[in-house]
N, C-alpha and C positions, 0 to 999 in steps of 0.2 A: 175719765174720757167718756163722753156720751156716744151713743150709737150714731154713726153716720146715717143720714137720711137722703135717699134719692128724691130730689125735688123737681127734676126735669129729666125726661128720657126720650130717646129717639133711636132711629136706625139709619144706617148708611150702607152702601154697597162697596165692599172692598173689591178692587179690580173690576168694578161694574157688575159683579155677579154674586158675591158671597155676602150675605147679610151679617152685619156686625151691629152691636148696640153702643150707644153713647149714654152714659149716666152722668148727671151733674149732682154732686153730693153737697149737702150742707153739713159741716162738722166743726168741732172745736179743736182740731189738731191738723197739722200739715203732714201729709203722707211722707214727705222727705225729711222730717225731723225724727231721726232714728232714736228710739228709746235707748238710753245708756250711752249715747255717743255725743250728746250735746249737754252743756251745763244748764242752759235755759232754753226752753222751746221758743220758737219765733211767734207762736200764736198763744195768746192767753187762753186758759181753759174757759174763760167767760165770754170770749168772742167767737163768732162764727166766721168761717171762710167757706169758699166754694172751690171744688176741684172737679175737673172733667176726667171721667174714667172711660177708657175705650175697652170694650169687652167683646169677647167672642165665645159663644156657647157657655155663658155664665162664668168664664174665666177671664180674669183681669189681664189685659195686654199692656196698657200703659196708663200713666196718670199725668195730668198737666201740673204746672206750677199752681200755687195758691192764688185765688182771686178774691177780691174784697167784696164783690157783689155778684148776684146771679146774672145780671146783664153782662158783666165783664166775662164771666165764665161761658155764657152763650156765644158771645163774640169770639172768644178764643176757640171754642169747639168748632164754630162755623169757618174759622180761618184754616183749621186743620183738615176739616172734612166739609167742603162747601155744599154738599148735597144731603145734609141731614134732614130727615123727615121727623119732626117733633110730634110724637103722638101721645107722650106721657103714659105709655102702656105699662110702665113699671115705676110706681111711686111707693116706696117702702123703706123700712129700716134695713141696714146692712149689719152683718155680725162679724165677729172675729177681728175687730180693729182694722189694721192696715191690710188685712187679707181680703176684706170686702166680700164676704160670703152671703148668699141669699138666705140661707137657712141657719138657725142657731146651732 
């Protein structure tokens, strides 16, 4: 499993007042393919998918379904949070697999 990469990031205001982050990751696994619970993963380790992560104070709150392209993931994110400000303030690798931590 390669490290997930944040390839697009932005912010949005929860309840119009509390800043939350949105990260779109490129990775070669689906967050919802639990290790040990599935005979074969739905994503080949040679393919990339994109998932939208909704984050508050560097803590993961929710993850979208897998998208096949960055454009599809952006559209999905903007459907969930129509007022995202894409600033790409956080473009980096994430660590600890499905736990998506900023630090190793």
